[in-house]
C-alpha positions in Angstrom: -3.2 -16.1 -10.3 -2.5 -19.6 -9.0 -1.4 -20.2 -5.4 2.1 -21.0 -6.6 2.3 -17.8 -8.5 1.0 -15.8 -5.5 3.6 -17.5 -3.3 6.4 -16.7 -5.7 5.3 -13.1 -5.9 5.2 -12.9 -2.1 8.7 -14.5 -1.8 10.0 -11.8 -4.2 8.4 -9.1 -2.2 10.0 -10.4 1.0 13.3 -10.7 -0.7 13.1 -7.1 -1.8 12.2 -6.1 1.8 15.2 -8.1 3.1 17.5 -6.3 0.7 16.2 -2.9 1.7 16.5 -3.6 5.4 20.1 -4.9 4.9 20.9 -1.7 3.0 19.6 0.4 5.8 21.5 -1.7 8.3 24.7 -1.1 6.3 24.0 2.7 6.3 23.5 2.5 10.1 26.9 0.7 10.4 25.1 -2.5 11.5 24.2 -0.9 14.9 20.4 -1.1 14.8 19.1 -4.0 16.8 15.5 -3.5 15.6 16.6 -3.8 11.9 18.7 -6.9 12.7 15.6 -8.5 14.3 13.5 -7.5 11.3 15.9 -9.2 8.9 15.7 -12.4 11.1 11.9 -12.3 11.0 11.8 -11.7 7.3 14.2 -14.6 6.7 11.9 -16.8 8.7 8.9 -15.7 6.7 10.9 -16.3 3.4 11.9 -19.8 4.5 8.3 -20.8 5.4 7.0 -19.5 2.1 9.7 -21.4 0.2 8.8 -24.6 2.1 5.1 -24.1 1.2 5.9 -23.5 -2.4 8.0 -26.7 -2.6 5.2 -28.6 -1.0 2.8 -27.3 -3.6 5.2 -28.1 -6.4 5.8 -31.6 -5.2 2.0 -32.3 -5.0 1.2 -30.7 -8.4 1.5 -33.4 -11.1 -0.1 -31.4 -13.9 1.8 -30.0 -16.8 -0.6 -27.4 -18.4 -1.8 -30.0 -20.9 -5.0 -30.6 -18.9 -4.1 -34.1 -17.8 -3.0 -35.3 -14.4 0.4 -37.1 -14.5 1.0 -39.1 -11.4 
């Protein structure tokens, strides 16, 4: 698995964790400070991984044909 694929997989996992945490918050009537902080932390992790993925994609000039296209 390439680094880009690993990052995309990690982003998906963080997104799923964000959804689960928000669902739990909703069930708790949005009163759980620890879960609110967890969502904030997860969003930060998500944003950093997306930035890294974009950096990798911008620096990758290959197209699976085996040649480097600059």
